[in-house]
Backbone as a chain_set.jsonl record, in Angstrom:
{"seq": "XXXXXXXXXXXXXXXXXXXXXXXXXXXXXXXXXXXXXXXXXXXXXXXXXXXXXXXXXXXXXXXXXXXXXXXXXXXXXXXXXXXXXXXXXXXXXXXXXXXXXXXXXXXXXXXXXXXXXXXX", "coords": {"N": [[7.543, -19.115, 7.225], [6.438, -19.964, 4.828], [3.706, -19.834, 5.33], [3.293, -17.091, 5.388], [3.913, -16.389, 2.746], [1.86, -17.726, 1.436], [-0.339, -16.337, 2.472], [0.196, -13.804, 1.399], [-0.093, -14.37, -1.348], [-2.832, -15.039, -1.415], [-3.968, -12.576, -0.629], [-3.122, -10.94, -2.732], [-4.445, -12.181, -4.885], [-7.107, -11.658, -4.109], [-7.23, -8.889, -4.389], [-6.783, -8.615, -7.127], [-9.056, -9.951, -8.089], [-10.921, -8.067, -7.345], [-10.473, -6.159, -9.194], [-8.25, -4.541, -9.121], [-4.915, -3.601, -10.067], [-2.495, -5.775, -9.018], [0.426, -7.029, -7.442], [2.82, -9.499, -6.561], [5.467, -9.045, -4.337], [7.947, -6.489, -5.02], [7.413, -4.561, -7.855], [9.121, -2.653, -9.652], [8.409, 0.635, -10.668], [5.864, 0.05, -11.617], [2.541, 0.894, -11.409], [0.132, 0.259, -8.808], [-1.141, -2.211, -6.467], [1.202, -3.437, -4.292], [2.112, -6.377, -2.987], [3.746, -7.749, -0.309], [5.932, -9.93, 1.501], [6.836, -9.364, 4.765], [9.125, -9.827, 7.061], [9.368, -8.72, 9.62], [6.917, -7.734, 10.356], [3.945, -8.4, 12.203], [2.239, -11.263, 11.356], [3.114, -10.802, 8.844], [2.623, -9.714, 6.186], [2.454, -7.055, 3.923], [0.724, -4.491, 2.156], [1.251, -2.163, -0.253], [0.449, 0.808, -1.917], [1.34, 1.896, -5.126], [1.895, 4.673, -7.166], [1.792, 6.086, -10.518], [5.039, 6.783, -11.631], [5.547, 9.449, -12.267], [3.755, 10.992, -10.728], [4.581, 10.532, -8.07], [7.241, 11.429, -8.26], [6.936, 14.157, -8.821], [5.913, 15.12, -6.39], [8.036, 14.488, -4.64], [10.13, 15.999, -5.731], [9.258, 18.615, -5.211], [9.208, 18.567, -2.403], [11.927, 18.262, -1.846], [12.894, 20.768, -2.38], [12.006, 22.209, -0.303], [9.21, 23.114, 1.647], [6.412, 24.902, 2.959], [4.844, 23.54, 5.626], [2.307, 24.302, 6.416], [1.128, 25.198, 4.177], [0.874, 23.361, 1.841], [1.906, 22.49, -1.467], [-0.247, 21.872, -4.323], [0.428, 19.523, -5.772], [1.646, 17.865, -3.881], [-0.403, 17.597, -1.994], [-2.26, 16.275, -3.612], [-0.892, 13.856, -4.22], [-0.689, 12.772, -1.6], [-3.402, 12.483, -1.0], [-4.219, 10.599, -2.912], [-2.658, 8.39, -2.059], [-3.746, 7.968, 0.529], [-6.478, 7.472, -0.032], [-6.288, 5.152, -1.638], [-5.007, 3.39, 0.098], [-7.008, 3.123, 2.044], [-9.036, 2.018, 0.449], [-7.882, -0.442, -0.375], [-7.603, -1.613, 2.137], [-10.326, -1.875, 2.929], [-11.335, -3.504, 0.867], [-9.849, -5.879, 1.215], [-10.624, -6.534, 3.83], [-13.337, -7.0, 3.415], [-13.121, -9.261, 1.869], [-12.478, -11.101, 3.747], [-10.101, -10.953, 5.155], [-7.926, -10.265, 7.931], [-7.11, -7.148, 8.608], [-5.288, -4.045, 8.975], [-4.33, -0.584, 9.293], [-0.944, -0.135, 8.62], [1.853, 0.512, 10.781], [2.549, 3.807, 10.566], [4.963, 5.2, 10.909], [6.901, 3.3, 10.486], [6.108, 1.861, 8.164], [4.906, 3.613, 6.386], [2.208, 4.352, 4.265], [1.148, 1.821, 4.111], [-0.905, -1.187, 4.072], [-1.524, -3.506, 6.57], [-1.613, -6.894, 6.545], [-2.809, -9.254, 8.574], [-3.812, -11.782, 8.72], [-6.056, -14.33, 7.45], [-9.505, -15.352, 7.183], [-10.388, -18.495, 8.579]], "CA": [[7.615, -18.214, 6.088], [5.515, -20.45, 3.811], [2.379, -19.312, 5.682], [3.27, -15.686, 4.967], [3.852, -16.358, 1.278], [0.501, -18.142, 1.082], [-1.199, -15.214, 2.808], [0.467, -12.767, 0.397], [-0.711, -14.808, -2.599], [-4.282, -14.911, -1.269], [-4.295, -11.152, -0.625], [-2.903, -10.462, -4.099], [-5.555, -12.71, -5.679], [-8.334, -10.947, -3.734], [-7.175, -7.554, -4.992], [-6.954, -8.793, -8.572], [-10.473, -10.26, -8.294], [-11.659, -6.817, -7.167], [-10.194, -5.313, -10.344], [-7.067, -3.699, -8.93], [-3.635, -4.195, -10.445], [-1.799, -6.204, -7.798], [1.636, -7.772, -7.758], [3.588, -10.035, -5.442], [6.778, -8.431, -4.197], [8.062, -5.165, -5.632], [7.55, -4.43, -9.305], [9.579, -1.266, -9.758], [7.863, 1.464, -11.719], [4.542, -0.383, -12.038], [1.547, 1.339, -10.434], [-0.816, -0.736, -8.325], [-0.941, -2.739, -5.113], [2.374, -4.304, -4.189], [1.932, -7.246, -1.829], [5.059, -8.304, 0.0], [6.173, -10.572, 2.789], [7.696, -8.551, 5.623], [9.427, -10.707, 8.191], [9.275, -8.041, 10.91], [5.519, -7.391, 10.648], [3.123, -9.469, 12.767], [1.447, -11.784, 10.255], [4.124, -10.835, 7.803], [2.294, -9.278, 4.835], [2.113, -5.653, 3.752], [0.293, -4.075, 0.825], [1.538, -0.74, -0.429], [-0.012, 1.309, -3.212], [2.313, 2.678, -5.891], [1.316, 5.477, -8.235], [2.69, 6.296, -11.644], [6.267, 7.418, -11.148], [5.501, 10.907, -12.458], [3.045, 11.603, -9.6], [5.466, 10.467, -6.904], [8.418, 12.258, -8.521], [6.558, 15.568, -8.69], [5.821, 15.426, -4.959], [9.375, 14.416, -4.052], [10.901, 17.15, -6.215], [8.813, 19.797, -4.472], [9.655, 18.42, -1.011], [13.378, 18.472, -1.786], [13.157, 22.207, -2.436], [11.486, 22.795, 0.925], [7.847, 23.639, 1.563], [5.766, 25.327, 4.194], [3.867, 22.496, 5.957], [0.976, 24.895, 6.584], [0.615, 25.554, 2.853], [1.458, 22.388, 0.926], [1.537, 22.637, -2.875], [-1.295, 20.973, -4.805], [0.988, 18.236, -6.186], [1.868, 17.065, -2.668], [-1.731, 17.277, -1.454], [-2.851, 15.274, -4.505], [-0.203, 12.584, -3.985], [-1.083, 12.26, -0.284], [-4.808, 12.075, -1.091], [-4.251, 9.327, -3.649], [-2.12, 7.347, -1.182], [-4.703, 7.718, 1.602], [-7.682, 6.842, -0.604], [-5.99, 3.793, -2.095], [-4.769, 2.569, 1.293], [-8.306, 2.819, 2.638], [-9.745, 1.117, -0.459], [-7.256, -1.761, -0.256], [-7.953, -2.114, 3.462], [-11.73, -2.273, 2.929], [-11.505, -4.639, -0.055], [-9.311, -7.085, 1.852], [-11.489, -6.86, 4.972], [-14.563, -7.565, 2.847], [-12.781, -10.595, 1.365], [-12.263, -11.995, 4.878], [-8.764, -10.836, 5.743], [-7.736, -9.435, 9.122], [-6.214, -6.088, 8.144], [-5.288, -2.761, 9.664], [-3.298, 0.31, 8.793], [0.379, -0.453, 9.147], [2.482, 1.593, 11.531], [2.947, 4.827, 9.589], [6.367, 5.58, 11.082], [7.735, 2.227, 9.953], [5.692, 1.356, 6.856], [4.221, 4.624, 5.57], [0.765, 4.209, 4.066], [0.857, 0.422, 3.785], [-1.917, -1.96, 4.787], [-0.93, -4.665, 7.235], [-2.472, -8.071, 6.484], [-2.409, -10.084, 9.71], [-4.294, -13.137, 8.523], [-7.321, -14.446, 6.732], [-10.473, -16.191, 7.897], [-10.156, -19.936, 8.338]], "C": [[6.67, -18.669, 4.975], [4.106, -19.929, 4.061], [2.248, -17.865, 5.224], [3.184, -15.566, 3.455], [2.458, -16.743, 0.796], [-0.493, -17.011, 1.346], [-1.031, -14.079, 1.787], [-0.187, -13.123, -0.935], [-2.23, -14.659, -2.544], [-4.714, -13.449, -1.31], [-4.16, -10.572, -2.033], [-4.061, -10.925, -4.994], [-6.859, -11.974, -5.384], [-8.364, -9.552, -4.353], [-7.365, -7.618, -6.506], [-8.422, -9.092, -8.889], [-11.333, -9.006, -8.182], [-11.393, -5.832, -8.307], [-9.001, -4.385, -10.2], [-5.828, -4.378, -9.501], [-2.875, -4.526, -9.166], [-0.667, -7.138, -8.173], [2.278, -8.299, -6.484], [4.989, -9.447, -5.492], [6.823, -7.114, -4.971], [8.236, -5.276, -7.14], [7.864, -2.962, -9.562], [8.934, -0.552, -10.938], [6.475, 1.086, -12.198], [3.529, 0.074, -10.994], [0.593, 0.214, -10.048], [-0.482, -1.156, -6.911], [0.238, -3.711, -5.126], [2.277, -5.068, -2.87], [3.266, -7.909, -1.546], [5.102, -8.932, 1.381], [7.171, -9.71, 3.538], [7.934, -9.336, 6.901], [9.276, -10.041, 9.549], [7.84, -7.7, 11.305], [4.784, -8.611, 11.19], [2.187, -9.974, 11.683], [2.237, -11.787, 8.967], [3.776, -10.362, 6.414], [1.888, -7.806, 4.847], [1.673, -5.42, 2.319], [0.504, -2.576, 0.747], [1.099, -0.323, -1.828], [1.085, 2.15, -3.848], [1.59, 3.398, -7.009], [2.238, 5.45, -9.447], [3.892, 7.071, -11.121], [6.207, 8.942, -11.247], [4.785, 11.609, -11.304], [3.931, 11.638, -8.356], [6.67, 11.398, -7.081], [8.099, 13.739, -8.356], [6.496, 15.966, -7.219], [7.198, 15.448, -4.309], [10.212, 15.622, -4.464], [10.536, 18.415, -5.453], [9.314, 19.733, -3.03], [11.145, 18.686, -0.863], [13.747, 19.949, -1.797], [12.643, 22.935, -1.206], [10.105, 23.406, 0.718], [7.377, 24.052, 2.946], [4.693, 24.271, 4.527], [2.448, 23.027, 6.127], [0.334, 25.226, 5.235], [1.243, 24.635, 1.799], [0.998, 22.628, -0.508], [0.524, 21.566, -3.293], [-0.745, 19.6, -5.175], [1.215, 17.315, -4.987], [0.529, 16.668, -2.063], [-2.396, 16.188, -2.286], [-2.22, 13.898, -4.271], [-0.642, 11.968, -2.654], [-2.539, 11.791, -0.285], [-4.936, 10.743, -1.813], [-3.772, 8.193, -2.756], [-3.124, 6.97, -0.086], [-5.941, 6.996, 1.075], [-7.422, 5.395, -1.015], [-5.673, 2.87, -0.926], [-6.099, 2.153, 1.907], [-9.114, 1.86, 1.765], [-9.193, -0.31, -0.356], [-7.636, -2.397, 1.08], [-9.394, -2.632, 3.476], [-11.987, -3.466, 2.02], [-11.01, -5.929, 0.599], [-10.152, -7.502, 3.056], [-12.771, -7.517, 4.479], [-14.337, -8.988, 2.334], [-12.444, -11.573, 2.487], [-10.886, -11.941, 5.515], [-8.818, -9.982, 7.008], [-6.676, -8.404, 8.748], [-6.321, -4.864, 9.041], [-4.26, -1.87, 8.976], [-1.973, -0.097, 9.424], [0.901, 0.753, 9.932], [3.073, 2.595, 10.549], [4.415, 5.206, 9.705], [7.31, 4.55, 10.459], [7.418, 1.896, 8.501], [4.926, 2.357, 5.996], [2.728, 4.374, 5.473], [0.36, 2.781, 3.707], [-0.311, -0.122, 4.606], [-1.243, -3.205, 5.322], [-1.948, -5.802, 7.205], [-1.975, -9.04, 7.55], [-2.851, -11.534, 9.57], [-5.562, -13.141, 7.698], [-8.243, -15.353, 7.542], [-10.221, -17.654, 7.594], [-11.163, -20.526, 7.378]], "O": [[6.148, -17.828, 4.243], [3.385, -19.616, 3.113], [1.197, -17.464, 4.726], [2.45, -14.721, 2.942], [1.937, -16.148, -0.148], [-1.384, -16.76, 0.535], [-2.014, -13.469, 1.366], [-0.777, -12.257, -1.581], [-2.847, -14.208, -3.508], [-5.71, -13.113, -1.952], [-5.008, -9.792, -2.466], [-4.593, -10.136, -5.774], [-7.634, -11.695, -6.299], [-9.417, -9.091, -4.792], [-8.035, -6.766, -7.089], [-8.971, -8.551, -9.849], [-12.361, -8.895, -8.851], [-12.028, -4.779, -8.372], [-8.765, -3.536, -11.06], [-5.703, -5.601, -9.427], [-2.642, -3.651, -8.331], [-0.784, -7.938, -9.101], [2.28, -7.626, -5.453], [5.611, -9.365, -6.551], [5.807, -6.688, -5.52], [9.104, -6.0, -7.628], [6.959, -2.136, -9.675], [8.913, -1.065, -12.058], [5.947, 1.733, -13.102], [3.63, -0.304, -9.827], [0.287, -0.665, -10.854], [0.348, -0.542, -6.242], [0.253, -4.681, -5.883], [2.35, -4.485, -1.788], [3.851, -8.551, -2.419], [4.397, -8.514, 2.299], [8.227, -9.367, 3.007], [7.031, -9.485, 7.725], [9.072, -10.734, 10.545], [7.576, -7.407, 12.471], [4.974, -9.724, 10.7], [1.41, -9.192, 11.136], [2.06, -12.652, 8.109], [4.572, -10.584, 5.502], [1.084, -7.375, 5.673], [2.17, -6.054, 1.388], [0.0, -1.818, 1.575], [1.355, -1.029, -2.804], [1.684, 3.007, -3.197], [0.771, 2.809, -7.715], [3.322, 4.867, -9.408], [3.748, 7.928, -10.249], [6.76, 9.642, -10.399], [5.171, 12.718, -10.934], [4.014, 12.66, -7.675], [7.067, 12.081, -6.137], [8.906, 14.492, -7.81], [6.976, 17.037, -6.845], [7.491, 16.338, -3.51], [10.921, 16.2, -3.641], [11.414, 19.198, -5.091], [9.792, 20.733, -2.494], [11.579, 19.268, 0.131], [14.795, 20.334, -1.28], [12.824, 24.146, -1.079], [9.865, 24.121, -0.255], [7.896, 23.593, 3.964], [3.728, 24.128, 3.776], [1.486, 22.27, 5.994], [-0.864, 25.501, 5.164], [2.041, 25.077, 0.972], [-0.17, 22.936, -0.741], [0.452, 20.494, -2.692], [-1.405, 18.595, -4.911], [0.994, 16.108, -5.083], [0.349, 15.518, -1.66], [-3.024, 15.282, -1.739], [-2.926, 12.898, -4.14], [-0.934, 10.773, -2.591], [-2.868, 10.8, 0.368], [-5.676, 9.862, -1.375], [-4.409, 7.142, -2.698], [-3.327, 5.788, 0.192], [-6.396, 6.02, 1.672], [-8.248, 4.517, -0.766], [-6.031, 1.692, -0.953], [-6.3, 0.987, 2.248], [-9.803, 0.982, 2.286], [-9.959, -1.269, -0.261], [-7.955, -3.585, 1.139], [-9.649, -3.722, 3.987], [-12.774, -4.347, 2.365], [-11.686, -6.956, 0.538], [-10.37, -8.693, 3.278], [-13.237, -8.49, 5.071], [-15.247, -9.817, 2.36], [-12.155, -12.74, 2.224], [-10.545, -12.797, 6.33], [-9.656, -9.088, 7.132], [-5.501, -8.733, 8.589], [-7.301, -4.675, 9.761], [-3.435, -2.334, 8.189], [-1.902, -0.371, 10.622], [0.429, 1.876, 9.75], [3.988, 2.27, 9.793], [5.052, 5.505, 8.695], [8.383, 4.896, 9.965], [8.323, 1.675, 7.697], [4.354, 1.977, 4.975], [2.057, 4.204, 6.491], [-0.669, 2.57, 3.066], [-0.653, 0.397, 5.668], [-0.486, -3.873, 4.616], [-3.029, -5.68, 7.781], [-0.872, -9.578, 7.453], [-2.31, -12.415, 10.238], [-6.073, -12.094, 7.302], [-7.806, -16.035, 8.469], [-9.878, -18.008, 6.466], [-11.103, -21.717, 7.075]]}, "num_chains": 1, "name": "protein.A"}
């Protein structure tokens, strides 16, 4: 577990150096990259992007009222675009910094980035 915590700290530092707000573990209500140790993930570190609460809440509120998947409202499309763009940015930044990363399993971890290790 110490290796995973060290990896999480290194990933968080790399994101901060790149100019992104990044935090170890969950910081509720704070937008940015949340780096956390996940004991079930191979390598054990996930990075998930959090938006301002108002953006996420708007999308959730619309989804709760039911939507036509073929014609998603702009608020949902915007939220999904932000999540996808930030996941891809985090993935590329960490890869450039020497980390072994990939998209996490979407069914289990949503739009998180899976950090499997760093270069020796």
